N, C-alpha and C positions, 0 to 999 in steps of 0.2 A: 224502867221509868224512876224507879225509887233511886237508883243510883244518881241519875241525872237531878233529882228533886235534891239528893243530898248534897251535891256538889255545888247548885246553885244556891244552897242554904248557907253552905260552907263559904262561899263566892261574898255574899251579902253580908256576912260577918267579918270580912277580911279588911285589914287595915294597912296601910302602908306607912312607913315613917318619914318618906321624903313627900308627903302630900303636897307640901308648899310649891314642890316644883312640878306637878302635876299640872295639865291644862284645867282650868277652869272653864265650866260649860254651862250653856242653856239649852235647853231642848223646848221646841215649839210645837211640836206634834204627839200625839198620844202615843205612837208607834215607837218614835224615837226616845220618848220618855222612858219606856220599858229597857230599851238597850242601855239605856245611860243608868238606869237602877241597878241592871243586871252587873254592869263592868266597871262603873266608876267607885270610887271612893267615895264616902258621904260629903266630905270637906271639898269635892272637884264640884259638886253640884250648886250652882247658884240659883236655877230655878227652873222648873217644869211648865208644860202645857197648862191651861184651865182645865183640861178633862182628864188629868193624871190621876185624880184622886175618887173619878167618876166610875163605879164598879161596873155599870153596863159598857163602859170604853174602854177599861184598862184592866188585865189580869193581875196587875200589880197595883191595885188603887189603894189598898190598904199600907203600903210601904211608902206611897207616893205622898200620904199625909203630912208626913214628916218634913215635908220641903216646901219652901214658896212657890208660887204660881207666877207665871209671867203675864203682865197684859195683853201681850201678845203684838205690841207696837216696838218700832224700831228705837225710839226716844228711851220707853223703859228700859229695853235690851240694853242700850248702850249705855247707860247708866250703872249697869251692874258690871260693867268693864269684863265682859268675859274675853276668853282666850278663842273661843269657838262657839258656834252655835249650831246645833244639828237641828235638820228640818227634812220634811219628805220632799218627794219629787213634785206633791201637789200644792205645798205651802204657797202662800201668796206672791206671785212673782215682785209685786210692789214691794213688800218686807225684803225679800232676799236681795232685791236691788240695793235698796237703800242701806242696809248693813253693809253690804260690800262696799257700796262708795264711801263709807265714813270709815272704812279698813278693817270691820269685823268678818272673821274668816267663816263663812258657812259652808258645812257640808250637807248637801242634799242626798237623802239616801233614796233609792229606789224601791218600789212596793215589792214584797214578796208574793208570789203567787204558786210557788211550789215547797215543800218543806224543805228539800236537800237544797236550797239558797239559804238557809238558815245559817249553816255554818260559816260560809262566806261574808254573810253580813256580819255576823258575831266579831270575824278576824277583822273587817274594816273598822268598826266602831272601837275593837280594841286598839288597833293602830292609832286611829283618832285621839283616843282618850289615853295614849301611851299605858295600855293595860294589855299588852298583848300575850303576856302568859297565861292572865286570867281568861282571856277571850279564847285561847288555843284549848285551854283544859276545857271550856264548855263546849267549844266547836266538836271537839273529838268525840266526847261522850254522848252529846247529840247524836252526831252521825251513826256511832255503834247502836244507840237505841233505837234509831230511826231504821237501821237496816231489820230490825226483828218484825216490823210490819209490812205486810203484804200488800202488793197493788192487786186492785180487782180488775182485771181484764176478761172475765169470765163470768159463770154463772155466781150469782151472789143476791141477796136481799135487794129488793130496788127501793132506793129512798128517793124522795121529794124534797127539795127546799120550797117552802111554802111560808113566805113571811108577809107581812102587811101587806095590804094592795095586791097580792098574789106575786110578789117579787121573789125571783130565783135566780138560782147562781149555775152557771154551766163551765164548758171547758176554759182552760186558761185562769182558773181562779185559785185562791188559796183553799177556799171551803170546799171545792172538788176534789184538790189532791188530798187534803184530810180524809173527805169521805172514803175515796177510794183504797187508800192506806188503812182504813178501819175495815175494810171488806165488803163494801158496799157498792152497789151500781147507782149511777145519777138520773134519774127520769129526764133532767134538761137536757144532759148531753145526748141521750138516746132519742132525744127529738132535735137535736142538731144546735142546741143553743150554745152561744160563745160569748162568754163573760155574763155580764147581768141581763136579765129578762123578766118575763111574767108569765106564769101558767095561769090557765084558767080554773075555776072550781070546776067545769067539766071534765077539762083534762084530767086532773087529779082523780075525779069519781070515776071516769071510764077506763083510764090507765092502772088503776089501784095499786100504788106504790105499797110495799109493805109497811113503811113507816114514813113519818114526814119528820123534816128538822125544823122548827119554828124558833121564835124569840119570845122570852120574857115579856110581859107586858110592862111597861111604866106606868106609875101612878096616873089616874084619871080615866079619860074615855077617849078613844079614837075610833070613828066609823072606819078607817083602814085595817083594823084587826078584825072585824067583822067578819069576812069572808073566811078568816083562817078558824072561825070557831063554828061553821056552817052543820047544822045538824047531819048533814049527807056524809060528814067525814068524822064524827063523832067516835066510830070503833076503831080508827087508824092509831097506832101509837106514834108519840109524839115524842121527840129528843129535842128538848130545849137547847139552842145553843148558847154560848158565852161567850165574852170578851177573848177568850182563849182561841178562837176560830177566826178571829178579825188582823192581827197585826204579823203574823209569822215570828214569834218567839220560840224560845225552848216549851214554853208551857202549852205551845200548839200539839205537841205529842199528847197532852191530858184530853183533848179533843178527839183526837184520833183513838184514845182509849176508850170514850164514852160512844162511839161509834161501833166499836170493836163489842161492846159488852150489849148494844142492842141488836148487834148481828145475831148475836148468840141467843138472846132472848127470842127473836122472831123465829131464828131456825129451830129452837128446842119447841117452840108452839107449834110450827108447821109440822114437825116431826110428831108430835103428840094428835094433831088433825088428823093424820094421814090413817 
């Protein structure tokens, strides 16, 4: 992981003498923001999405503070005269259609559901931004780092995603892939859940996961969070997820590392109790 972080830092610091020849880009999605920040030269970035500098949403929020944010409408984007707009597959179809109708190139990037998809996403974005060498270096290093993480298909600590309102994540999600690469089993999957769903408090109490994966609280008060703070689960260790779990970027390995450390803690406690 240290090698990957070093490469990312080096990448972010790099500049290209012919920056004026590189495509100018607007990103309208918090996940594509992070790929743009990883791969593009500063001079290429015209604007990022409004969530780019939100630390709850982006693992690169601190770096994103230095760049303008787009209002997210076609008129404002067109005024910036980008060579390329990068968006997600879930970006408002009306926005994408309007941009293309006025001659703006839009690249819609599919969502990542497995860590091993990240190298290809890096290469795709690198090609779009004319930063192929930078993307290839990151892709290769990430693949080497990922190979050091084991997938759990046998015994291992049992974890439960337990977000506000009991929201949970099952098979076919990036969070599940992160969890299993960290060495834990997913209670939602063992219950047959595909994609997103809900766990009841009763299920969590009766099935006794070794630890929970929750989310940090926003400012203010939300009744949806009360179920995650119920006294019946007071003694269960909680790993708080972060923006590194959300988008599928090289920093997703930090999330797998957090799981690995929690697994070690839980296994050590179980050994002591025997």
